[in-house]
C-alpha positions as CSV (number, residue, x, y, z in Angstrom):
1,A,-5.7,12.7,-0.4
2,K,-5.2,16.4,-0.7
3,D,-7.2,16.5,-3.9
4,G,-10.5,15.7,-2.0
5,R,-10.5,11.9,-2.5
6,K,-10.9,9.6,0.5
7,L,-8.5,6.8,0.7
8,T,-9.4,3.9,3.0
9,L,-6.4,1.9,4.3
10,T,-6.7,-1.6,5.9
11,Y,-3.9,-3.5,7.6
12,P,-2.9,-6.1,5.0
13,G,-3.0,-9.8,5.6
14,P,0.2,-11.8,6.0
15,L,0.4,-12.9,2.4
16,A,-0.5,-9.5,0.8
17,Q,3.2,-8.5,0.3
18,F,4.0,-11.9,-1.2
19,D,1.0,-11.8,-3.5
20,L,1.9,-8.3,-4.8
21,V,5.5,-9.1,-5.5
22,N,4.5,-12.4,-7.2
23,A,2.0,-10.5,-9.4
24,M,4.7,-8.1,-10.4
25,G,6.6,-10.8,-12.2
26,A,10.2,-11.8,-11.7
27,E,11.8,-9.0,-13.7
28,A,9.9,-6.2,-12.0
29,A,10.2,-7.8,-8.6
30,D,14.0,-7.7,-9.0
31,N,13.8,-3.9,-9.1
32,A,13.9,-2.8,-5.4
33,R,12.8,0.7,-6.2
34,L,9.7,-0.5,-8.0
35,V,8.8,-2.9,-5.2
36,R,9.1,0.0,-2.7
37,M,6.9,2.1,-4.8
38,F,4.2,-0.5,-5.2
39,L,4.2,-2.0,-1.7
40,P,2.0,0.6,-0.1
41,L,-0.8,-0.5,-2.5
42,I,-1.4,-3.6,-0.2
43,Y,-2.9,-1.2,2.4
44,L,-5.3,0.5,0.1
45,S,-8.8,-1.0,0.4
46,A,-11.0,1.8,-1.1
47,I,-11.0,5.1,-2.9
48,N,-14.0,7.3,-2.2
49,E,-15.6,4.2,-0.5
50,E,-15.3,2.2,-3.7
51,S,-13.6,-1.1,-2.9
52,I,-10.1,-1.7,-4.4
53,R,-8.8,-5.2,-4.8
54,L,-5.2,-6.1,-4.6
55,P,-3.7,-5.8,-8.2
56,T,-2.9,-9.1,-9.7
57,S,-0.6,-7.9,-12.4
58,L,2.0,-5.3,-13.1
59,R,-0.4,-3.7,-15.5
60,E,-3.1,-3.4,-12.8
61,M,-0.5,-1.9,-10.4
62,R,0.5,0.7,-12.9
63,A,-3.1,1.6,-13.6
64,L,-3.8,2.0,-9.8
65,V,-0.7,4.2,-9.4
66,A,-1.9,6.3,-12.4
67,R,-5.3,6.6,-10.8
68,L,-3.9,7.7,-7.5
69,G,-1.5,10.3,-9.0
70,H,1.2,12.1,-7.0
71,K,-1.2,13.4,-4.3
72,G,-2.9,10.1,-3.8
73,L,0.4,8.2,-3.6
74,S,1.7,10.8,-1.1
75,A,-1.4,10.4,1.0
76,L,-1.2,6.6,0.8
77,Q,2.5,6.7,2.0
78,R,1.5,9.0,4.9
79,G,-1.2,6.5,5.9
80,V,1.2,3.5,5.7
81,T,3.7,5.4,7.8
82,A,1.0,6.1,10.4
83,F,0.2,2.3,10.5
84,D,3.9,1.5,11.0
85,T,4.3,4.2,13.7
86,R,1.2,2.9,15.5
87,D,2.5,-0.7,15.4
88,E,5.9,0.3,16.7
89,A,4.4,2.2,19.6
90,E,2.1,-0.7,20.4
91,T,5.1,-3.1,20.3
92,I,7.1,-0.9,22.6
93,A,4.2,-0.5,25.1
94,A,3.6,-4.3,25.1
95,A,7.3,-4.9,25.8
96,K,7.2,-2.6,28.8
97,K,4.4,-4.6,30.5
């Protein structure tokens, strides 16, 4: 993050998105904007080398977002975009073989 913190991202397992949306609860999960905001959290595995576990409730998600702040969220989103860009490039390269 631009504020000096080191965010470690790990490619999430296949159920991470399901688990996060499930932990949000039905009402929050119906809010597409909220889901989009919280979804990058599934990639976050550490802040300053301190392990972060996937939040298991909406309250924990809100606390993690507050801990990250605007700069941390922005850095996290850039990291997720880099993962997606890399995956797309690898898929295209594999398709050309």
